[in-house]
C-alpha positions in Angstrom: -60.2 78.8 -1.0 -56.4 79.4 -0.8 -54.4 82.5 -0.1 -50.9 82.0 -1.4 -48.4 84.0 0.6 -44.6 84.4 1.1 -44.8 84.1 4.9 -42.0 81.6 5.8 -43.6 80.8 9.2 -46.4 78.7 7.6 -46.3 75.4 5.9 -46.0 74.8 2.1 -48.8 74.2 -0.3 -48.7 70.7 -1.9 -47.4 71.1 -5.4 -46.6 74.8 -5.1 -42.8 75.1 -5.0 -42.0 78.2 -2.9 -45.6 79.3 -2.1 -47.3 79.0 1.3 -51.0 78.9 2.1 -53.5 80.2 4.6 -57.2 79.5 4.7 -59.5 82.5 4.2 -63.0 82.0 5.6 -66.2 83.2 4.1 -65.4 82.8 0.4 -66.9 80.1 -1.9 -64.5 77.2 -2.5 -64.3 78.1 -6.2 -62.5 81.4 -5.4 -58.8 81.5 -4.9 -56.8 84.5 -3.8 -53.1 84.5 -4.7 -50.5 86.9 -3.3 -47.7 87.6 -5.9 -44.5 89.3 -4.9 -42.5 91.5 -7.2 -39.1 90.0 -7.7 -40.3 86.5 -7.1 -43.4 85.7 -9.3 -43.0 88.7 -11.6 -40.5 91.5 -12.3 -37.7 89.0 -11.6 -34.3 90.6 -12.4 -31.7 88.5 -14.2 -28.0 88.9 -14.6 -28.4 88.8 -18.4 -31.1 91.4 -18.7 -29.7 94.1 -16.3 -33.2 95.5 -16.3 -33.1 98.4 -13.7 -36.9 98.6 -13.4 -37.1 94.9 -12.4 -34.2 95.3 -10.0 -36.0 98.3 -8.4 -39.3 96.4 -8.3 -37.7 93.5 -6.5 -36.3 95.9 -3.9 -39.7 97.5 -3.3 -41.3 94.1 -2.5 -44.8 95.1 -3.8 -47.6 92.6 -3.6 -50.2 92.0 -6.3 -53.3 89.9 -5.7 -54.9 87.6 -8.2 -58.4 86.6 -7.4 -59.3 83.5 -9.6 -62.8 82.1 -10.1 -62.2 78.4 -10.8 -65.7 77.9 -12.2 -64.5 79.7 -15.4 -60.8 80.2 -14.7 -61.0 84.0 -15.0 -58.9 86.3 -12.8 -59.1 89.9 -11.4 -55.9 91.6 -10.4 -55.6 93.9 -7.4 -52.9 96.6 -7.5 -50.9 95.3 -10.5 -47.6 97.1 -10.8 -44.1 97.1 -12.4 -44.3 94.2 -14.8 -47.7 93.8 -16.2 -46.6 91.2 -18.8 -44.9 89.2 -16.1 -48.0 89.3 -14.0 -50.1 88.1 -16.9 -47.6 85.3 -17.7 -47.6 84.1 -14.1 -51.4 84.3 -13.6 -52.3 82.7 -16.9 -49.3 80.3 -17.0 -48.3 79.1 -13.5 -51.7 79.7 -11.9 -53.8 78.4 -14.8 -56.2 81.3 -15.3 -57.8 81.4 -18.8 -58.1 85.2 -18.9 -57.7 88.3 -16.7 -61.0 90.2 -16.9 -60.3 93.2 -14.7 -57.8 95.1 -12.6 -58.4 97.4 -9.7 
């Protein structure tokens, strides 16, 4: 079980570029919890887009959690905000989830 965070005080996860990890005790090894940061994994403002919502989202630094069950590669999102399409793209693309089945 891996919790991916943005805490620069901890060591990097092998194969995960700018993500860092902590062990979370008590969960089955097939469950992963990923912490996604607005402005980093989703709602990333670009010079070309000048999207004010994404720029504001990056300033707010909201976290969204993706809980992925690796037995069937499905995910549940906790507190999704700002850029739902970007969150789906990251979870289903970069994190390899097959589907997002719920959001709370």
